[in-house]
N, C-alpha and C positions, 0 to 999 in steps of 0.2 A: 650563540643565540642571544645572550645578554647584551653583547656589544651592539648587535643589530637593533635590539629594542631601545637601547640608550640613544643610538643615532636617530632612530625613528622619532623618539620623543623630542630630541633636540630640534629636529626639522619641523615636526608637527606643531610644537608650541612656540616656534619662532614666527611672530606675526607677519614679518616681511616675506619669508619664504612660503609660509602658509598661503598668503594672498597670491603670490606668484603661481604656486602650484594649482590652486583652485581656479584662478583666472585662465590658466592654460587648459585645464580640464574642460571648463565651460566653453572656451574657444573651439577646442577639438570637437566637442559634442554638438556644437551648433551646425556643423556640416557633416555630410556623409559622402563618401566616394562610391558611386554606383555606375557600373559600366564605364569606368574611366572618367566620369564627369562628377565634379564636386557640386553638390546641391545642399540646400538647407535641410537639416535633419527634421523629421516629423516628430511631434510629441505623441505620446501614447494615445491621447484622446482624439488626435487628428488622423489617426490611421483608420481608414474607412473602407478599404477594399482587401479582399483575400489575395488579389494579384500582388499588392505591395508586400504582404507577408511572405508569399511564396517566392517572389523575386529576390528577397533578401535572406531567405532561409530562417525567418523568425517565427517558426511554428508555435513556440510558447506564447507569443503575443496573441495568436489566434485562439489558443486554448484558454488564455486568461479572459479574452473578450467573450467567448462562448460560455464560460463558467460564471462570469461576473454579471452585475446588473446591466441592463440595456441602456445605460446612460450614453455610451459611445458605441453604437452598433456598427457592425461590419457587413459589407455587402458581398453576396455570392453571385457568381454567374454559373451557367450550366457547365462551362468548360472547367471551372474550379472544382465542381462536384465530380466530373468525369476523371480529372487528373489528380485528385486529392491523394490517392494511395501512392503516388510517385514520391510524395514528400513526407509521409507519415512513417516514422521509424519506430515509434513507441506504441505498443498495443493499447495502453490507456488513452493516449491521444487519439488513436484511431476510433476507439469506442465513443469518446466524447463528441467527435465530429460526426460519426455515423448516427449517433442518437439525436444530435441536433438536426441533421438532415431529415431523419425519420419523423421528428416532431414537427418541424416547420415546413418541410418540403417533401412530404411522404410520396408524392407522385414521382419524384426524381431519385428516390433512395436507391433504386435498382442500378443507377449509374455508378454507384460506388462498388458494385460487385460484378460489373459487366466484363467482357473479355479484356479490354484494355486495362481496366483497373486491376484485374487479376494478374496480368503480365507486369504491370507497374509494381504491384506488391511483391511479386517474385524477384524483381530486380533489387528492391530494397532489402528483402531477405528476412523479415521478421516472421518466424514460423507461426506464431500465434495469429497474426493477421491473416496469413494465407489459409490456415486451417479454418478460421472464421468465415472467410470469403467462400471457401469450398463448401462449408456447411450451409451457408445461406443460399448458395447456388443450387445445391441439392434440394433444399427445402422449397425453392421457387422453381425447381426443374429447369434450370438454365444449363444448356449444353455448350461446351466450348466449340467454336466454329472449327470445322475440319482443318482448314489450311493453317490454323493457329495451334493445332494440337500439340506440337512439340516446342512451342514458344516459351511457355512458363519455365520449363526445366532448362531450356537453353540459356535464358537470361540469368537463371539462378546459378548455373555453372559459370557463366562469364563473369559474374560478380563474386564468385568464391563462397557461396552459401552452401556448405557441404550437407548440413543437417536437412536443409530444405530440399536439396537435390535427392537425398535418400528418401525423404518423405514422399515427394512427388513421384519418384520412380516406383515406390511401393503402391502408390495410388494409380498405377498403370498409365502414367503420362509417358509418351514416347520421346526418344532422343534421336536427333539427326546426328549420328556419330561423325560423319564426314565434316559437318559444320562445327561440331563442338570439340573435336579432339585437340585442337590447338589451345582452346580455352581451358580444357582439362589439364593439359601439361603446364599451362601458364600459371596455374595455382601453386605449383611447386611443392605440393605435399604428397606424402605417401598415400594418404587417404584417397585423394582424387585419382592417383595413378592405379591404385588397387581397384578402385571403382571401375575404371576402364578395363582392366584385365579381367575382373570377375564377371562383369555384365556384358562385355562384348567379345574380347579376345577368346577367353576360355569357353564362353557360351556358344559363339557362332563361328569363330575362325579356326581355333586350334583343332577342332574335329575334322576339318576339311584338309588340313596340311599333314604332310608325312611326319610321323613321330621322329623326333630328333633328340639325341642325348647331348646335354650341354655340360661343359666343365664346371660352370658356375652360373649363378643367377644373372650376373652381368651380361654374359654372352647372349642369354635368352632375351634380355631387355633390348640389346642392340638389334637383334634380328626382328623383334617385334616392331621397333621404330622404323627399320628399313621396309618392313612389310606395309606398314601404314602409309609411308611416303609414296610407295609405288601404287598401292591400291587407290588412295585418294588423290594421287598426283599433286601432292602438296609438300614442297621442300621446307616450308616454314615449320613443319613438325619437328625437324631436327634443331632449328633455331630455338624453338621453345624449350626443347629438352636440354640443350646446352646452356640456355640462359637461366632456367629455373630449377634445374636438377644438376648443378655443377658438381655435386659430390660423386656423381657417376663417372666423371671425367678428370678428376684431379686427385693428387695424392700418390697412390701406388703406381708402379710401372704398368700394371694390368689396366688400370683406369686410363692412363695416358695412351695405352694401345687402343682402347675403345674410342677415344677421342680421334686419334689418327685415322682409324678405320672408318668412322662415320664421316669425317671430312672428305676422305677419298671417295666414299660412296656418294656424298652430296655433289661433289664436283662432277663426277661421272654422270649423275642424274641430270644436272643442269646442262651438260654438254649434249644430252639427247634432244634438247629443244631444237626446233627448226633453226637453220643458220641465222636468219634475220632476227629471231627472238632470243638468241642465246645471251646477248648483252643485256637485254631487258630482263631476262630471268635472273641473271647474276645481280643486276642493279636492285631488283625487288628483294632478293634475299639479303643483300647488303643493307638496304633500308631497314629491313626487319631486325637485322643484327644490331643496328644503331638504336632503333626504337626499343628493343627488348634488352639492350645492353649485354649482348652476347659477344664480348670482345674476343674470347678464345676462338670463336668461329669467324669473326670478321676479318682478322689478320690474314689467315691462309686463303680465304675466299677472295679477298681483295687482291692478294698477290697474283693469284691465277687470273683474275679479272683484268688487272692492269697489264699483265704480260700478253694477253691474247685478245681482249675484247674492248679495251678502252678506246682504241682507234675507230671503233664503229660509230662514234659520235655521242655516246652516253658518258660524258665526263664526270669527274668526281665533284664538280661544283654543286650538282643537284643533291649529292649526298651531304655536303657541308651544310646545306640549308636546314637539314633536320637534326643536326648535331646538338644545338642548344637545349634540346629537350632532355638530354642526359645530365646527370649531376656532375660527372667528371668527364667532360667531353674532350679534354686535351689529347688523350691517347688516340682517339679517332682522328682528330684534326692533324696531329703530327704525321700520321701515315698518309692521309689524303693530300696534304700540302705538297708532298713529294711528286705528285702527278700533275700539278698545275703549271700553266704556262704564262707568258706575258699578257695573255688576254684575260687574266683573272680579275674579278671585281671584288673589292673589299665591301662587305655588306655591314653597315653600321647598326643593323638590327641584332647582330650577334652580341653576346656579352663582351664586356671590355677586355677581359683576359684573353679571349679568343682573337679579338682584333689585334692586340699586341703580339700574340703568338704568330698571326699571319704576317704582320709587318716584320717581325724578327726573322721569320723564315725567308721572306723576300730578300732581306739584306744578306742573310747567310748564303742564299743561292746566287748572290752576285747579279741581281736584276738591274744594276746600273740605274738606281733610282733618281740620279740627277737628270737622266734623259727620259726615264719612263716612270710615271706615277700611276699606280693602279687606279682605275676609275672607281668612283664611289657611288654606291646606291643608298638611297634614304639618308641623305646628308642632313635632312631636317631633324633627325633623331638627336643630333648632338646639342640642339638648342633647348632641349628639355632636361638635360642632365649635366650639371657643372663638372662632375668627375669625368664624364666621357669627353666633354669639351677640352678639359685640361690635358687629358691623355692624348687626344688627337693633336692638339697644338704642340705637345712635346715631341711629336714625330717630325715636325718641321718640314713636311712635304705637302700639307694640304692648306696652307695659309692662303694661297691664291684662289683655291676652290671655295674656301669659306668667304673670302671677300667678294667674289663674284656672286655667290649665292645671296649674300646679304643685300648687295646693291641692286641686283636684277629681280629679286623675288619681292613682288609687291605685297604678298600676303605673309611675309616673314613674321613668325610669332615665336617668342621664346619665354622660358621660365624666368620669373623676376630675378632669381639668383644668378642665372646665366647673363641677363642684361647687366646686372651690377658688375659681374666679372669682366664682361666685354668693355664696359665703360671705364672701369678702374685700371685694367691691366693691358689693354690692347688699343689699337687705332682702327679696328675693323669698322667702327660705326661713324668715323669722321665724315664720310660723304653720304650718310643715310639720315633722312628726315624721319624721326621716330614720333609715334603717337601712342596713346594708351592701347590702341588696337594691336600693337606689336607685342603686347605682353599677355601672358596667360592670366587674365584678370582674377580668376577664382583662386590663384595661388599667391596673390599679393597679400602680405601681412603689413601691419603698421610699421614694423622695423624696416622691411624692404622698401616700403613707400617712402620713408624718410630718406633712405640712402639714394633712391632713384631721383627724388626731387633735388637732393644735394648735387647730383651730377647733371641733372636735366630738368630744371624747374619749368621749362616750357611745356613739359608733358601734361601739366595740370593747368597752368595759367592760360594756355591756348583754349582750354575747355570752359573758361569762365567768360561771361558776357555781362556787362553793366547795362541795365535798361533804365528807362525814364523812371523818375521817382525814387532812385537809389536802390532799386532791386538788382541783386546779383544772381544771375541764373547759372546753373551748372549743366553741362552737356549730359544727355540721357545715357551715353555710353558708360559713364562713371557709376551709374546706379547698380551695375553688376558687381561692384566692389563689396567686400565684406562690411558689415555694419560698423565694426570697430575702426576700419580704415576710413569710412565715410565720416564718422564722428571726428576723427583726427583732422580730416580735410575741412570739415565745417568749422572747427575751432580755429584753424589756420587761415582760412580764406573767407569765412563769414558769408557764404552764399545763402540766400533767403528766398529763392523763388524757383519753381519748376513749371515748365510748359506742359501741354497735353502729352507730348511724346515722353517727357520725363516721368509724368504720373503713371503712364501706361507701363513704363519700364519698372517702376516701383511696384505696381500691382502684380506684374508678371513674376516678381521674385517670390510671391506667396509667403512672405515673412511678415508676421504681425508686428514684430519689434521694429522692422525697418519702416513699415507704413506709419506706425505711431510716431517714430522719430521724425519722419518727414512732415507729418500732419501737425505735430505738437511743438517741434523745435525749429524746423527749417521753413517750410511753406505754411505758416500759421494762417494765412488767408485762404487756404484751400477749402472750398465749399463742395461737399459731396453732392454730385448730380446723378441723374438717372444713367447718364453715359458712364460714369465711374462704376456704378453698381453693375451694369451690363458687362463692362470690361472685366471687372473682377470675377464675375461668374464665368465668362468665356475663358479667362486665363487660369481656371482651375483653383481659384482661391478657396480655402477651406471655411468651415463654419465660423471659427473665431473671427476671421477677417471680415466675412460678410456681416456678421453680427455687429462688429465694431463700426463698419462703414454705415450700416443701416441706422444704428442707434446714435451716431454722431452727426448724421445728416440733419440739416435744418428743415428740409422738406419731408414731411411725414406721409406724403402721398406716393412715395416711390414704390415701384412694383418690382418684386423679385421674381423673375421669370424662371420657372422650374426646369425648362428644357435643357439648359446648360448644366445644371446640377445633375440631371438624369444622365446626360451624355457622358459626364465625367464619373458616373457611378457613385456619387456622393450621397449615400442614404441618410447621413446625418443632416446634410443640408436640405434634402427633400423633406424630411420630417420637420425641420425648423420652418421652412416656407409654408408647409401645411398648417403648422400651429399658428401662424400669423393671420390666417384666414382672410388674406387680401384678394379681392376679385381679380380675375385675369392672370393670376400667378400660374394656374394650370389651365390646359386646354385639351382638345381631343388628341393632339399630337404627343402629349406627355406620355401616356401609357403605350402608345404605338412605338415611341422611341425606346422605352424600356424593353418591350417585347422583341423588337427587331435586333437589339443588342444582347439578348439572352440574359438580361439582368434580372434574375429570378427574385431576389430579395425586394428590389424596388417594384417590380411588377406586382408581387403579392401585396405590398403595402398600398399601392394605388388601387388595386382591385377592391381592397377592403375599405378604403377611406375616401376615395374620390369617385365622382360620378360624371366627370366631363366626357369620358370616352366610354359609351355603353359597350358591353362585352360583345354584342352582336356586330357592331361596327368595327371593332378591333379584329374580330375573327374574319370579317369580310375582306380586310386588308392584309391578312396573314396567309401566306402560302400553306397549302396542306402538307408540304414537305418540311415546313419549318418545325424545329424540335419543340417549340412552345405551343404549337397548334392544338395538340391533343390535351395539353394541360388546360388551355383556355376553354376547350369544349367541356371538359370534366367540371370546371369551375362553374360554367353556365348551367350545366345540367343539375349540379348540386343546388344552386340557387333557385332554380325552377322547382325542384322537388321540395325544398324548404318553404318556398312561397305557398305551394299547394297545401302543405301540412298546416301552415298558419291559417290559411283561408278555411 
C-alpha cells in the first residue's frame, strides 16, 4: 500500500504528468457516447428534461434537482410520470419523486401507482416501493385490470425477486404457471424451485397422480420435469433445468444417469413434432441451449439434429449468428463449424477470435482457399477497428475484397486510426480520393489529425478558401471536429471567416465553448442577427448559449420566440424568455404546443404566468380524449371558483 501511495504522490506532484492527466480527463468529460454517437456532454445546470436523466440512467441527477433550489429546473412530461417506477430502484428516491409529483402535479399523481407503474415497480423489485404502491392503490380503491392480474408476479419471477414473489403470492396475486415455469427454473436457486413444488406441484398436481415410491429425491425431480414438459408442451423447461441447475446432472454416476435419461426423453419428445416441424423444434431448442449456455444439452441434441434433420434446410449458420452472446462461444462454434459447406459466409460482426476460429477451421478442412474465398458480410465493420483490420489482413485472402470495397464504396467511412494504418502500411488508398467525410469526425483527436495531415495534407487544405480582403474561410464540414482539433487547425492555417452555413453548423453543435471560440477568436466580425437567434433556438441550443448570443448582440430589439424552446421542452429557457418580458415572445400557440406534447411542467408554468392563450381557447383545440383535457378543465373550474370567492 505504501508503494502505491508513493507512486501516486510522485505522479500527482509532477507538474508535467499532472497537466497531462487533467487535460485528458477534461477531454474525456467534454464528450459522452450515447446510443453509439459521440456528443458534447451536458453540464449539470444545462440538464433540463427528465428524458435525458432516464435515457442515461442518471437518477441521482434528478433527485439532486428535485431536492435542490430551483435555479436549474427540470421538466416532466406525462410519460415521465407514467414510467417513473421503471427506473426508481431506491425507496427514498421513489418517495422524493412521488412527493414532488403530489406537490406540483397532484392531478397526475395517480399515474405513479396505476397498473403499468405497479408492473414496472414489480420488475425493478424493491419490496418497499411495491408495498407502498399497493397501499396507495387500496387507499384510492384502484383495482388491477383483470387481464393484468398475474402480470406483477410474473415480472417479479422473471427478474428473480424472490421476496417480492412471496409477498405478492401471499397477497393473492395469481401466477400463470405455464408462462412462468421457465423463468422460475432460470433463477437457478433452491428457493424458486421449492416455490414451484410447494405452490403448484404438491398443491395441484401430485394429488391427481398415482402415488409412486422413489429411490431418492433426484428421481422425483426428473419425473416432475418430464411431467411439466409434456403438460405445457415446452421442451425449454429441460434446457433451463440443465443450464441453471447443473448440480443435478454432474458429479456422481447417478446424476450423470439423470442427464442421459432427460436427454433421451427430450429427443423423443422433439421427434413427436409433425415431420415438417421437427427440424424447427430442434433448432429452437438448440438456440435456447446457446442463449442459456446449456452446453451439456447442446452437444447431444446437435448430434441428433445433424444426423437426421440438418438436410431439411435449417443449417447451422443461423445458430452461429447467436453465438457471440455467450462469454465462451468457442465450444459451440467448434461443433457447428463441422457442419458447414463451401457456401458458408464469414460474418465480420462476430468477435475477432471467432472469425479467426472460422478461418482456421476452413483451412483445416481443406477448403482450397486459393480457389474459394468464403464471401464476407458486413465488410464495413473492419474500418472501425484497427485490431480487426490487422487480423483480417494477416489472413491474406481478403485483400482484393477490401480494395474493391474502398474503390467502389462512395460513402466509405473509417475510424481515424484505421485511416492512419491504411495510409502508413498499405497501398489500398492509392486510387481513392479522400476527404474529411471519409473519416469518423467525432473520433478525431489532435494527435490523429497531425498524423493524417502528415500523410494527406489535402484533406484540410482543400477545405480552405481565400476570399477578397484576405479572409480565409473554412468548410462547414470541419465544424463537427472537437474544439481542441479546431484550435490546432486555427493555429496552423489561420482561418478567420465563416459563412452562413458554417455558423449554422457551429450553432448546431450546442457547445458554448465552440461558439465563443468562433465569435471571439476566429470570426470576430460575426454580428448576431435575428436569424442567428432563431437558428440557435431551432437547433436546441441551451440557456447559456441563448443568453450569450442575446447579450453579445448589438441589436437589442431581437425577439426570442418561445415556441422552439417549448418544443424542445426547455423549461429553463422558457423561464428566461418570460423574464425578459419582450412583446411577441409568446403567443396563443405557445401553450397549445406544451399541451399537445404533454409537457406538464411547461404547461403549468404558462397557465400560471402567461395570458396569451386563454384556457377556454386551449380547451376548444384539445381533444376530449387527450390526457391533458381533464387537467385543463379542472384548472379552469378552480380559477372560476377562486374568482367568485374574490368577488
